[in-house]
C-alpha positions as CSV (number, residue, x, y, z in Angstrom):
1,M,-101.9,-26.9,1.4
2,G,-101.0,-23.2,0.6
3,G,-102.4,-20.8,-1.9
4,V,-100.6,-20.2,-5.1
5,S,-103.2,-18.8,-7.6
6,T,-105.0,-15.5,-7.8
7,H,-108.8,-16.0,-7.0
8,P,-110.7,-14.1,-9.9
9,R,-114.0,-14.8,-7.7
10,A,-114.6,-12.7,-4.7
11,P,-114.5,-14.9,-1.6
12,E,-118.0,-15.5,0.0
13,L,-116.7,-14.9,3.5
14,P,-114.7,-11.9,4.8
15,P,-111.1,-12.2,5.7
16,H,-110.3,-13.6,9.2
17,P,-110.7,-11.0,11.9
18,Q,-108.3,-12.4,14.4
19,H,-104.9,-10.8,14.6
20,L,-101.9,-13.0,14.5
21,P,-99.0,-12.7,16.9
22,H,-95.9,-10.8,16.4
23,A,-92.7,-12.8,15.7
24,D,-90.7,-10.8,18.2
25,G,-87.2,-12.4,18.3
26,T,-86.6,-12.4,22.0
27,G,-90.1,-13.0,23.0
28,T,-90.3,-16.0,20.6
29,A,-87.1,-17.5,21.8
30,R,-88.5,-17.3,25.3
31,L,-91.6,-19.0,24.3
32,R,-89.7,-21.8,22.6
33,E,-87.7,-22.2,25.8
34,A,-90.9,-22.4,27.9
35,F,-92.2,-25.0,25.5
36,L,-89.2,-27.1,25.8
37,S,-89.0,-26.7,29.6
38,A,-92.7,-27.9,30.0
39,D,-91.9,-30.8,27.4
40,F,-94.5,-29.3,24.9
41,T,-93.0,-31.5,22.4
42,V,-94.1,-34.6,20.3
43,D,-92.6,-37.0,22.9
44,G,-93.9,-35.1,25.7
45,L,-97.4,-35.2,24.2
46,L,-97.2,-38.9,23.7
47,E,-96.1,-39.6,27.0
48,L,-98.9,-37.4,28.7
49,L,-101.8,-38.4,26.6
50,G,-101.1,-41.9,25.8
51,A,-101.3,-43.7,22.3
52,S,-105.2,-43.5,22.1
53,A,-105.7,-39.9,23.0
54,Y,-102.7,-38.9,21.0
55,A,-104.0,-40.6,17.9
56,A,-107.4,-39.0,18.4
57,L,-105.8,-35.6,18.7
58,A,-104.2,-36.2,15.2
59,R,-107.7,-36.8,13.9
60,S,-108.8,-33.6,15.4
61,E,-110.8,-35.3,18.2
62,T,-110.2,-33.5,21.4
63,V,-112.4,-35.2,24.0
64,P,-109.8,-37.9,25.0
65,A,-107.1,-35.3,25.5
66,A,-109.3,-32.9,27.5
67,R,-110.1,-35.8,29.9
68,V,-106.3,-36.5,30.3
69,T,-105.3,-32.8,30.9
70,R,-107.5,-31.8,33.9
71,G,-104.7,-31.8,36.3
72,G,-103.4,-28.2,35.7
73,G,-99.7,-29.1,35.3
74,P,-97.6,-27.0,32.9
75,L,-97.8,-29.4,30.1
76,E,-101.5,-30.1,30.6
77,T,-102.1,-26.3,30.6
78,L,-100.2,-25.8,27.3
79,V,-102.1,-28.7,25.7
80,R,-105.5,-27.0,26.8
81,L,-104.3,-23.6,25.6
82,F,-102.7,-24.4,22.3
83,L,-104.2,-27.7,21.0
84,L,-107.6,-27.8,22.6
85,Q,-108.2,-24.1,22.4
86,R,-109.7,-23.8,25.8
87,A,-109.5,-20.8,28.1
88,V,-107.3,-21.5,31.2
89,P,-106.8,-19.7,34.5
90,R,-104.2,-16.8,34.2
91,A,-102.2,-18.1,37.1
92,R,-101.9,-21.6,35.4
93,A,-100.8,-20.0,32.2
94,E,-98.1,-18.0,34.1
95,A,-96.9,-21.0,35.8
96,A,-96.7,-23.1,32.5
97,L,-94.9,-20.3,30.5
98,R,-92.8,-18.9,33.4
99,G,-90.8,-16.0,32.2
100,A,-92.4,-16.1,28.6
101,Y,-95.9,-15.3,29.9
102,A,-95.7,-11.5,29.8
103,G,-94.1,-11.4,26.3
104,A,-96.7,-14.1,24.9
105,L,-99.4,-11.9,26.1
106,A,-97.9,-8.6,24.8
107,D,-97.0,-10.2,21.4
108,G,-100.5,-11.7,20.9
109,W,-99.9,-15.4,21.4
110,L,-102.4,-15.2,24.3
111,A,-105.4,-12.9,24.8
112,P,-107.6,-12.2,27.9
113,A,-110.7,-14.3,28.3
114,G,-112.6,-12.8,31.1
115,A,-111.4,-11.5,34.4
116,D,-109.0,-14.3,35.3
117,E,-108.5,-16.5,32.4
118,V,-106.5,-16.4,29.0
119,R,-106.9,-18.2,25.8
120,A,-104.5,-18.8,22.8
121,T,-105.0,-16.9,19.6
122,V,-103.4,-19.5,17.2
123,D,-103.0,-23.3,17.2
124,V,-99.5,-24.2,18.0
125,R,-98.7,-27.9,17.4
126,P,-95.6,-29.8,18.3
127,Y,-94.0,-31.3,15.3
128,G,-90.9,-33.7,15.1
129,G,-88.2,-32.9,12.6
130,P,-86.5,-35.5,10.7
131,E,-83.5,-35.7,13.0
132,G,-85.5,-35.6,16.2
133,Q,-85.7,-31.7,16.2
134,D,-88.6,-30.1,18.2
135,W,-90.5,-27.8,16.0
136,W,-94.0,-26.1,16.3
137,I,-96.4,-25.3,13.4
138,V,-98.6,-22.3,13.7
139,S,-102.1,-22.2,12.2
140,D,-105.4,-20.7,12.8
141,L,-107.5,-22.1,15.7
142,G,-109.5,-25.1,15.2
143,C,-107.7,-25.8,11.9
144,A,-105.8,-29.0,12.4
145,V,-106.5,-31.3,9.5
146,G,-108.5,-34.5,9.6
147,G,-111.5,-34.0,11.8
148,T,-114.7,-35.3,11.0
149,S,-116.5,-31.9,11.0
150,G,-114.4,-30.2,8.3
151,V,-112.2,-27.2,8.7
152,G,-113.1,-25.3,12.0
153,D,-113.0,-21.9,10.4
154,R,-114.7,-21.2,7.0
155,R,-113.3,-17.8,6.4
156,A,-111.6,-17.4,3.0
157,D,-108.1,-16.8,4.2
158,V,-108.0,-19.5,7.0
159,V,-104.6,-21.2,7.3
160,L,-104.4,-24.9,8.1
161,G,-101.8,-26.7,10.1
162,V,-100.1,-30.1,9.3
163,G,-102.1,-32.8,7.6
164,G,-101.5,-35.9,5.8
165,A,-100.6,-34.1,2.4
166,S,-98.0,-32.0,4.3
167,T,-96.2,-35.0,5.8
168,T,-96.4,-36.9,2.5
169,L,-94.7,-34.1,0.6
170,A,-92.1,-33.5,3.4
171,G,-91.4,-37.2,3.2
172,I,-90.9,-37.6,-0.6
173,T,-88.6,-34.5,-0.9
174,V,-85.1,-35.0,-2.0
175,R,-83.0,-33.7,1.0
176,T,-79.5,-33.1,-0.6
177,P,-77.9,-29.9,0.4
178,V,-78.7,-27.1,-2.0
179,P,-78.0,-23.4,-2.3
180,R,-81.6,-22.2,-3.1
181,A,-84.9,-23.7,-2.4
182,L,-88.5,-22.5,-3.1
183,D,-91.7,-23.3,-1.2
184,L,-94.4,-22.3,-3.4
185,G,-97.8,-21.9,-1.6
186,T,-96.2,-22.2,1.9
187,G,-99.3,-22.2,4.0
188,S,-98.2,-22.7,7.7
189,G,-94.6,-22.9,6.6
190,I,-93.9,-26.8,7.1
191,Q,-92.1,-27.4,3.8
192,A,-90.0,-24.0,4.2
193,L,-89.1,-25.3,7.8
194,H,-87.8,-28.7,6.2
195,A,-86.1,-26.9,3.5
196,A,-84.2,-24.6,5.9
197,Q,-82.4,-27.6,7.2
198,H,-80.6,-28.3,3.9
199,A,-80.8,-25.3,1.7
200,T,-78.7,-22.1,2.1
201,S,-81.5,-19.8,1.4
202,V,-85.2,-20.5,1.3
203,T,-88.0,-18.4,-0.5
204,A,-91.5,-19.1,0.5
205,T,-94.5,-17.7,-1.4
206,D,-98.3,-17.6,-0.9
207,V,-101.2,-15.6,-2.4
208,N,-102.6,-15.4,1.2
209,P,-100.9,-12.7,3.4
210,R,-102.2,-14.5,6.5
211,A,-100.4,-17.7,5.6
212,L,-97.1,-15.8,5.2
213,R,-97.6,-14.5,8.6
214,C,-98.1,-18.0,10.0
215,A,-95.1,-19.3,8.1
216,A,-92.9,-16.5,9.7
217,L,-94.2,-17.6,13.2
218,T,-93.6,-21.3,12.5
219,L,-90.1,-20.7,11.5
220,A,-89.3,-18.3,14.3
221,L,-90.7,-20.5,17.0
222,S,-88.9,-23.5,15.6
223,G,-85.6,-21.8,15.5
224,A,-85.1,-21.8,11.9
225,G,-83.4,-18.9,9.8
226,E,-85.6,-16.1,8.6
227,P,-86.9,-16.9,5.1
228,D,-87.6,-14.7,2.1
229,L,-91.4,-14.5,2.2
230,R,-93.2,-13.1,-0.8
231,E,-96.8,-12.6,-1.7
232,G,-98.1,-13.5,-5.1
233,S,-99.7,-16.1,-7.5
234,L,-98.0,-19.2,-9.0
235,Y,-94.3,-18.3,-10.1
236,A,-95.0,-14.6,-10.3
237,P,-93.1,-13.6,-7.1
238,V,-89.9,-15.3,-8.4
239,A,-90.3,-14.4,-11.9
240,H,-87.0,-12.6,-12.1
241,D,-85.1,-14.6,-9.6
242,E,-82.1,-16.9,-10.3
243,P,-83.2,-20.6,-10.8
244,F,-83.9,-22.7,-7.8
245,D,-82.2,-26.1,-7.1
246,L,-85.4,-27.4,-5.3
247,I,-89.1,-26.3,-5.7
248,V,-91.7,-28.0,-3.4
249,S,-95.4,-27.2,-3.4
250,N,-98.5,-28.6,-1.8
251,P,-100.7,-26.3,-3.9
252,P,-104.6,-25.6,-3.8
253,F,-105.0,-28.7,-6.0
254,V,-108.8,-29.2,-5.2
255,I,-110.9,-29.3,-8.5
256,T,-113.7,-27.2,-7.3
257,P,-116.5,-26.5,-9.8
258,P,-117.2,-22.9,-10.3
259,G,-120.6,-21.7,-9.1
260,A,-120.8,-24.6,-6.7
261,G,-121.6,-22.4,-3.6
262,G,-120.2,-23.1,-0.2
263,A,-117.1,-21.8,1.3
264,R,-114.2,-20.6,-1.1
265,L,-111.0,-21.4,0.8
266,V,-107.7,-20.1,-0.3
267,Y,-105.7,-23.1,1.0
268,R,-107.5,-25.6,-1.3
269,D,-109.3,-23.6,-4.1
270,G,-106.8,-22.3,-6.8
271,G,-109.3,-20.2,-8.6
272,L,-108.5,-21.8,-12.0
273,G,-110.7,-24.3,-13.9
274,G,-110.4,-28.1,-13.4
275,D,-106.7,-29.3,-12.7
276,D,-105.2,-26.0,-14.3
277,V,-103.4,-25.0,-11.1
278,C,-101.4,-28.2,-11.1
279,R,-100.9,-28.3,-15.0
280,T,-99.4,-24.7,-14.8
281,L,-97.1,-25.5,-11.9
282,V,-95.7,-28.5,-13.8
283,Q,-95.4,-27.0,-17.3
284,S,-93.7,-23.8,-15.9
285,A,-91.3,-25.5,-13.5
286,A,-88.3,-25.9,-15.9
287,D,-88.1,-22.1,-16.3
288,H,-87.3,-21.9,-12.6
289,L,-85.2,-24.8,-12.0
290,A,-81.5,-24.9,-12.0
291,D,-79.7,-27.7,-14.0
292,G,-80.1,-30.9,-11.9
293,G,-82.7,-29.3,-9.7
294,Y,-85.8,-31.0,-8.6
295,C,-89.5,-29.8,-8.5
296,Q,-91.8,-31.9,-6.3
297,L,-95.5,-31.3,-5.7
298,L,-98.7,-33.0,-4.8
299,A,-101.5,-32.8,-7.3
300,N,-104.9,-33.9,-8.4
301,W,-105.9,-34.5,-11.9
302,Q,-109.0,-35.2,-13.9
303,H,-109.9,-38.6,-15.3
304,V,-111.9,-37.5,-18.4
305,A,-114.1,-39.9,-20.4
306,G,-112.3,-41.2,-23.5
307,E,-108.8,-40.0,-22.3
308,D,-106.0,-41.9,-20.7
309,W,-105.0,-40.2,-17.5
310,R,-101.3,-41.0,-18.2
311,E,-101.6,-39.2,-21.6
312,R,-103.1,-36.3,-19.7
313,L,-100.1,-36.1,-17.3
314,A,-97.6,-36.6,-20.0
315,S,-98.9,-33.5,-21.7
316,W,-98.1,-31.4,-18.7
317,L,-94.4,-32.3,-18.6
318,P,-91.9,-29.7,-19.7
319,R,-89.0,-30.3,-22.2
320,G,-85.7,-31.1,-20.7
321,C,-87.0,-32.7,-17.5
322,D,-87.0,-36.3,-16.4
323,A,-90.4,-37.1,-14.6
324,W,-91.8,-39.6,-12.1
325,V,-95.6,-39.4,-11.6
326,V,-97.1,-41.7,-9.1
327,Q,-101.0,-41.9,-8.8
328,R,-101.8,-42.9,-5.2
329,E,-105.5,-42.9,-5.1
330,V,-108.5,-42.4,-7.4
331,Q,-112.0,-41.3,-6.3
332,D,-115.0,-41.2,-8.5
333,A,-116.8,-37.9,-9.0
334,A,-119.3,-38.5,-6.2
335,Q,-116.6,-39.6,-3.6
336,Y,-114.5,-36.5,-4.5
337,A,-117.4,-34.1,-4.1
338,E,-118.4,-35.7,-0.8
339,L,-114.7,-35.4,0.5
340,W,-114.4,-31.7,-0.2
341,L,-117.7,-30.7,0.8
342,R,-117.1,-32.2,4.1
343,D,-113.7,-30.6,4.4
344,A,-115.3,-27.2,4.0
345,G,-118.0,-28.1,6.5
346,D,-120.6,-27.9,3.9
347,H,-122.3,-31.1,5.2
348,R,-123.3,-29.2,8.2
349,A,-125.4,-26.8,6.0
350,E,-129.1,-27.2,5.7
351,P,-129.8,-30.4,3.5
352,D,-132.4,-28.6,1.4
353,G,-132.7,-25.1,-0.1
354,A,-130.9,-23.2,-2.7
355,D,-127.7,-23.1,-0.8
356,G,-128.0,-26.3,1.1
357,Y,-125.7,-29.4,1.1
358,A,-127.9,-31.3,-1.5
359,A,-127.8,-28.2,-3.8
360,R,-124.0,-27.9,-3.6
361,Y,-123.4,-31.6,-4.1
362,D,-125.7,-31.4,-7.3
363,A,-123.6,-28.4,-8.5
364,W,-120.5,-30.4,-8.2
365,L,-121.7,-33.5,-10.0
366,T,-123.2,-31.3,-12.7
367,E,-120.0,-29.5,-13.6
368,F,-118.2,-32.8,-13.5
369,E,-120.6,-34.3,-16.0
370,R,-120.3,-31.2,-18.2
371,T,-116.5,-31.7,-18.3
372,G,-116.5,-35.4,-18.7
373,T,-114.8,-35.8,-15.4
374,Q,-115.5,-39.4,-14.2
375,A,-112.9,-39.6,-11.4
376,V,-110.1,-37.7,-9.9
377,G,-106.5,-39.0,-9.3
378,F,-104.4,-38.1,-6.3
379,G,-100.6,-38.4,-6.3
380,W,-97.2,-36.7,-6.5
381,I,-95.1,-35.5,-9.2
382,T,-91.4,-35.1,-9.5
383,L,-89.4,-33.4,-12.1
384,R,-85.6,-33.3,-12.4
385,K,-84.1,-30.8,-14.8
386,S,-81.7,-33.1,-16.7
387,G,-81.5,-31.3,-20.1
388,A,-81.9,-34.7,-21.7
389,D,-83.2,-34.7,-25.4
390,D,-85.0,-37.9,-24.5
391,P,-86.1,-37.5,-21.0
392,A,-86.8,-40.5,-18.7
393,V,-90.6,-40.4,-17.8
394,T,-92.3,-42.8,-15.5
395,I,-96.0,-42.4,-15.1
396,E,-97.6,-45.2,-12.9
397,E,-100.2,-46.1,-10.4
398,W,-99.0,-47.4,-7.1
399,T,-101.7,-47.7,-4.4
400,H,-99.9,-50.0,-2.1
401,P,-98.2,-48.9,1.1
402,V,-94.8,-47.3,1.0
403,E,-92.0,-46.6,3.4
404,Q,-91.6,-43.0,4.3
405,P,-89.4,-40.9,4.2
406,L,-88.9,-41.6,0.4
407,G,-86.5,-38.7,-0.4
408,D,-83.6,-41.0,-0.9
409,T,-85.6,-43.4,-3.0
410,V,-86.7,-40.6,-5.3
411,R,-83.1,-39.5,-5.7
412,A,-82.0,-43.1,-6.4
413,H,-84.7,-43.5,-9.0
414,F,-83.4,-40.6,-11.1
415,E,-79.9,-41.8,-10.7
416,R,-80.8,-45.2,-12.0
417,Q,-82.6,-43.5,-15.0
418,D,-79.2,-41.7,-15.7
419,F,-77.4,-45.1,-15.6
420,L,-79.9,-46.8,-17.9
421,R,-79.8,-43.8,-20.4
422,T,-76.0,-44.1,-20.7
423,H,-75.7,-48.0,-20.8
424,D,-76.7,-49.9,-24.0
425,D,-77.3,-53.6,-23.8
426,A,-73.6,-54.4,-24.2
427,A,-72.6,-52.1,-21.4
428,L,-75.3,-53.5,-19.3
429,L,-74.0,-56.9,-19.6
430,G,-70.6,-55.8,-18.8
431,T,-71.8,-54.1,-15.4
432,R,-71.6,-55.8,-12.0
433,F,-74.8,-55.5,-10.1
434,E,-75.9,-56.0,-6.5
435,L,-79.3,-57.0,-5.1
436,A,-80.8,-54.1,-3.3
437,E,-81.1,-54.1,0.5
438,G,-84.3,-55.7,1.7
439,V,-85.3,-57.6,-1.4
440,L,-87.0,-60.9,-0.6
441,Q,-87.9,-63.8,-2.9
442,E,-91.3,-65.5,-2.8
443,Q,-92.1,-68.8,-4.7
444,I,-95.8,-69.4,-5.3
445,G,-97.3,-72.8,-6.4
446,P,-99.2,-75.8,-5.3
447,P,-98.0,-77.5,-2.2
448,G,-95.4,-80.3,-3.0
449,A,-94.8,-79.1,-6.5
450,E,-91.3,-79.5,-7.7
451,D,-91.1,-76.2,-9.3
452,P,-93.0,-72.9,-8.4
453,E,-95.6,-71.6,-10.7
454,H,-94.4,-68.0,-10.0
455,V,-91.2,-66.4,-8.5
456,V,-91.8,-62.9,-7.0
457,L,-89.1,-60.6,-5.9
458,R,-90.5,-58.2,-3.3
459,Q,-89.1,-55.1,-1.7
460,S,-89.4,-54.6,2.1
461,R,-88.3,-50.9,1.9
462,G,-89.0,-47.8,-0.1
463,M,-91.9,-48.3,-2.7
464,R,-92.2,-51.9,-1.6
465,R,-92.7,-53.2,-5.1
466,A,-93.2,-56.7,-6.2
467,S,-92.0,-58.1,-9.5
468,Q,-92.7,-61.5,-11.2
469,V,-89.7,-63.1,-12.6
470,D,-88.9,-66.3,-14.4
471,T,-86.4,-68.8,-13.1
472,V,-83.6,-67.3,-15.0
473,G,-84.5,-63.8,-13.6
474,A,-84.7,-65.2,-10.0
475,G,-81.4,-67.1,-10.4
476,F,-79.7,-64.0,-11.9
477,A,-80.8,-61.7,-9.1
478,G,-79.8,-64.3,-6.3
479,V,-76.3,-64.4,-7.8
480,C,-75.7,-60.6,-8.1
481,D,-73.3,-59.7,-5.2
482,G,-71.1,-57.2,-7.2
483,T,-68.4,-59.6,-8.0
484,L,-69.2,-60.8,-11.6
485,P,-70.5,-58.8,-14.5
486,A,-74.0,-59.6,-15.7
487,G,-72.9,-61.3,-18.9
488,R,-70.7,-63.8,-17.1
489,I,-73.6,-64.8,-14.7
490,L,-75.9,-65.3,-17.7
491,D,-73.3,-67.5,-19.3
492,A,-73.2,-69.6,-16.2
493,I,-76.9,-69.8,-15.9
494,A,-77.2,-70.9,-19.7
495,Q,-74.7,-73.8,-18.9
496,L,-77.1,-74.8,-15.9
497,V,-80.3,-74.7,-17.9
498,G,-79.0,-76.1,-21.2
499,E,-79.7,-72.9,-23.1
500,E,-77.4,-71.2,-25.8
501,P,-75.5,-68.4,-24.1
502,T,-75.8,-65.9,-26.9
503,V,-79.6,-66.5,-26.9
504,L,-79.8,-65.8,-23.2
505,R,-77.7,-62.7,-23.6
506,D,-80.0,-61.4,-26.3
507,R,-83.3,-61.9,-24.5
508,T,-82.3,-61.1,-21.0
509,P,-81.2,-57.3,-21.0
510,Q,-84.7,-56.0,-21.0
511,A,-85.6,-57.9,-17.9
512,I,-82.4,-56.6,-16.3
513,R,-83.3,-53.0,-17.2
514,L,-86.7,-53.5,-15.6
515,L,-85.3,-54.8,-12.3
516,V,-82.7,-51.8,-12.2
517,E,-85.5,-49.2,-13.0
518,Q,-87.7,-50.5,-10.2
519,G,-84.6,-50.6,-7.8
520,F,-84.3,-54.4,-7.3
521,L,-80.9,-54.4,-8.8
522,L,-78.1,-51.7,-8.4
523,P,-74.9,-51.1,-10.1
524,A,-72.2,-52.3,-7.7
525,G,-71.1,-49.8,-5.2
526,E,-74.3,-47.8,-5.4
527,G,-76.4,-49.5,-2.6
528,G,-79.2,-47.8,-0.7
529,P,-82.8,-48.1,0.0
530,A,-84.9,-49.9,-2.6
531,A,-87.1,-47.6,-4.7
């Protein structure tokens, strides 16, 4: 997550005292070369640590990796320095970094730790790009996401590294080449780094100056072009810019009750009430999108008593934009409070007392009760500025596993919406369709039965949807190979089942539309991953 909104409340902790390294061009390039030479990469880590220790490190559990890296070789030394945040002998650091050691010390990547040891000043984590690139993500020490003890540093402006939310957003983002991209709330810079691979120019914003510094280090160390970094809240830093072709945001979406005590962390606490940060980002997106442009963000939203959450999300959507909202998870109020109290490390506070864990937990539940918030939804929102008078809007819950990356699936979803919007039933029946790649058919019924009770089409790729169809729908899908228009296929099926062709033509288009919308059927010549 990155900060996008102004915090009207003063942080309870002072800004981080640790100075960040300087992104010196020559020094950073030498450091990158040293990392590559030592194989301080995702593949190198996996080979050194093994699957178990590598997976534990991804959960911010360091003991298995510490046991594996006692040998003192170059890669072991870099792991202990930058991932385990342990002091190492100066001689080992010099041997690991070779000609980059003096520059790393001078630029602030390393600092003395006693007479003969050095330590890292930041967390530097290898990260694999989508085409096998070796990248490195820079964040504050002890702030890899996913540990059992919460964020390691509870200062207000702490900057986190790559977590599950970061990789989810990177995976769902549409990756077509574009002139201009905006990473709103950049944090450690991971989304800007991805965008730099397919956007001519990238603007990255954050309300946290420390995050902007980390993003600059991430991009420089990973060999990306220099971004346009701007400090500010929400869309304010780009208020007078030309519109963007892509906007991505992993914002501070946590619904933190005011007055709940505990740490106030810029990366997750937006400073606005309820889910207003996400609502504001969505409602204002169209003003900053170019025609055909995408806005993609992660969000949390309240489930309020007496209100359909889908209607709540629909009220956020700006005019002239198609939308696809997917709710991936729902937590009740108690689960949600526990999640974010642990994230901030508040569960390590004294259990009793005015500022203890129990008091903070109670404050969260009291505020949720006041606002009628029974649960909180987690998911992603994609907008496309289509300019349509009657926008295509899909708001759904899909909690099942999906196949990442989903960027092509997201793009294909909106392309199919364009097709459906411009084809009435007559045009639909005149279209030749193909079954999408990876679609399987399941027949469900009692053993030995002549006919199945249910026929299910199931996608093995993309969103991995399942759709129950009747025998006509199953037969229709099975024949779709792009050679015959839909109407001709229905006429043939009508003869086989003894039904009047005109009746079948009248009642089937809606079922075909659903199969197209969900990505089971594609207009001929428009193959690709199922949605």
